[in-house]
C-alpha positions, -999 to 999 in steps of 0.1 A, spaced: 0 0 0 12 35 -7 6 60 21 10 98 20 15 110 55 10 147 63 23 160 96 29 194 112 60 180 130 86 153 122 123 146 126 146 159 137 122 173 163 118 152 194 84 147 210 57 120 215 41 126 181 74 122 163 82 91 182 49 75 172 53 85 136 89 74 134 80 39 146 49 38 124 69 47 93 96 22 102 71 -6 106 51 3 75 82 3 54 94 -30 69 60 -46 61 64 -36 24 43 -5 23 56 27 8 54 60 27 58 96 15 61 120 44 51 157 40 64 178 69 81 211 77 116 210 63 140 196 89 169 189 66 161 152 61 150 137 27 146 101 38 139 80 69 139 41 69 133 40 32 105 65 32 110 97 13 105 130 31 91 160 12 102 189 33 82 221 30 99 254 40 82 272 69 87 297 97 87 293 135 53 296 153 55 329 173 41 314 205 60 281 201 93 286 181 101 249 183 73 243 158 74 254 122 44 266 102 48 251 67 22 266 43 5 246 15 20 251 -20 15 237 -55 46 215 -53 29 193 -27 1 185 -52 27 176 -79 46 153 -55 14 137 -44 2 131 -79 35 115 -89 35 93 -58 -1 80 -65 -10 71 -29 -37 46 -20 -46 66 11 -38 100 26 -32 102 64 -32 137 79 -18 140 114 -32 169 134 -46 188 104 -38 224 110 -17 242 84 4 219 62 -23 193 68 -48 214 49 -29 203 18 -36 167 26 -73 175 31 -75 195 -2 -56 171 -24 -73 140 -11 -106 156 -23 -90 169 -55 -75 136 -65 -103 115 -49 -80 96 -25 -93 81 7 -85 102 38 -77 93 74 -70 119 101 -56 114 135 -57 136 166 -26 138 188 -23 173 203 -51 186 224 -49 222 211 -81 235 226 -67 228 261 -34 244 252 -51 278 245 -57 286 281 -20 283 289 -11 309 263 -38 334 272 -61 325 243 -88 306 261 -115 327 245 -107 311 211 -115 275 223 -150 274 208 -137 287 175 -109 262 174 -133 233 180 -153 244 151 -122 245 129 -111 211 141 -146 197 134 -146 212 99 -113 196 91 -117 162 107 -152 156 94 -138 156 59 -120 123 67 -135 88 63 -120 79 97 -106 99 127 -82 81 149 -75 90 186 -49 76 209 -71 72 240 -107 66 248 -109 99 266 -101 118 234 -125 96 214 -153 108 238 -142 144 237 -140 146 199 -174 129 195 -189 153 221 -177 182 199 -193 169 167 -164 151 151 -176 119 134 -163 85 125 -140 83 155 -120 52 164 -90 42 186 -54 39 174 -38 18 201 -8 29 221 27 16 215 61 17 231 96 3 223 99 -23 250 132 -35 236 148 -1 241 132 9 274 141 -17 300 147 -18 338 181 -34 336 195 -1 321 195 15 356 229 30 362 245 45 393 266 67 370 235 80 352 217 85 386 247 105 399 246 127 369 209 133 371 211 141 408 242 162 404 264 140 426 238 128 451 229 93 439 215 82 474 189 110 474 153 104 462 153 112 425 123 127 408 121 128 370 103 147 343 108 140 306 92 160 278 88 194 263 94 223 286 63 242 276 35 260 295 8 234 289 29 207 307 24 225 340 59 216 352 58 243 378 35 219 398 64 196 405 81 222 428 58 216 458 64 179 454 101 183 454 100 204 485 78 179 503 101 149 498 131 151 522 165 155 504 148 149 470 164 159 437 147 167 404 159 161 369 141 178 340 149 161 308 140 179 276 139 215 263 114 240 250 101 276 250 93 276 287 128 267 299 139 302 310 107 307 330 112 273 346 148 280 355 136 311 374 108 291 390 131 263 403 160 286 412 174 277 446 161 241 444 181 209 437 168 208 401 190 197 371 180 209 336 194 181 316 184 189 280 173 164 254 183 127 257 174 100 231 179 63 225 196 41 251 208 72 270 171 82 276 162 47 285 189 47 312 175 80 325 141 65 330 154 33 346 177 52 370 150 74 386 128 67 416 96 84 403 84 99 371 62 130 378 38 141 351 14 169 360 1 177 325 -37 178 320 -35 182 282 -23 148 271 -42 129 244 -23 98 256 11 105 273 36 82 254 64 93 277 45 76 306 46 42 287 83 47 282 88 53 319 67 22 327 86 1 303 118 11 320 103 2 354 101 37 367 70 43 389 48 71 376 28 97 394 5 114 369 -26 136 367 -59 119 363 -67 137 331 -70 132 293 -58 99 280 -36 92 310 -60 69 328 -60 46 297 -23 39 307 -20 42 344 -42 22 368 -41 39 401 -24 18 428 -17 -10 403 10 2 379 14 38 391 -5 65 410 -30 90 397 -39 123 414 -67 148 411 -51 178 393 -75 201 410 -63 190 445 -33 211 455 -19 183 477 -30 154 455 4 150 437 23 155 470 3 128 488 7 103 459 45 109 457 49 106 495 30 73 494 53 61 467 84 67 487 70 54 520 61 19 507 92 2 493 74 -31 487 45 -14 470 70 6 449 87 -26 437 53 -41 428 44 -9 408 76 -13 389 69 -48 380 33 -41 370 43 -11 350 67 -32 329 40 -59 324 16 -32 312 41 -18 287 49 -52 273 13 -54 261 18 -25 237 44 -30 210 47 -8 179 43 -38 156 7 -45 168 -2 -8 168 10 -5 132 -9 -37 121 -40 -21 135 -33 11 115 -28 -10 84 -62 -26 90 -78 8 92 -61 18 59 -74 -12 41 -109 -7 55 -110 29 43 -96 21 9 -120 -8 5 -151 14 14 -139 41 -9 -137 17 -38 -171 4 -32 -185 39 -30 -167 49 -62 -183 19 -81 -217 27 -67 
């Protein structure tokens, strides 16, 4: 099958969406499918045998890590030459509009998928009054697709409640071969804790951006005696966070990838995730695969992954002491913490990228088949 994949973000950027797309492209190509990726130009022309059609763009003013790549005629020419069986638009926003337009122009079946909970982001950037308008725009775009995929049941329910039709679940996935508990390292732990490997080590991994609510970790850090905090990642909110955590034992580590990132997860005592805007929270699965206990907000798609008291702890994000109490409980019960580690790993092992991609291929075939039947009729 030939798949044209439109995405507003791709390599070399590092985030959960890129991780999912990277593994998806790799598994599709390995299965014999051919993928053409349309994305903002990141300097790459190929990944795992898939050609990348980079589109020049400019940084998003409120979020300079992201590039806005505007639709242009060359996209239609490349798409026509590729002759895809299906167009898959990831988070249709700007570049994705080309996917919507050309799928209709060339009569190609269209799938869209929802990965970034943009309406929830608005309030963190002082634009909450635009939430209703954004939902209307999302509905107009997504309802052009024959199928809309979400990565959690919570997002399926929310999209349906806002009038988006033909919604289904694209199951989660994680690289359980890369993220493993045995990669725990005293050397890594000492680096993360800035020379205090015996101290309780709290960890956050992900974008340093306003919607992640990383400031909420500070009271937790202060409530755990002698605790240290490692913030792994980077983003537009870093300078603000450096001021917020000034005077605390917090290490801003920057981005880590591959086995180095896996060792970071495996070497920490607790992964703290206060974000309320997650459509899934892939980074939680990576922590769990590495055997790192998680303490996360009961919000968005997170409860699809974390079962409170079984493979991690959930807290009410509206309770000022909820995250503190959950983290204190984690450190006070060594036996329970060990059980959480084991259960977290077992949960992660259920969700390989191979099965997630096979499910996606089934969706592709179903949409293509229905389109052909409709065309004949």
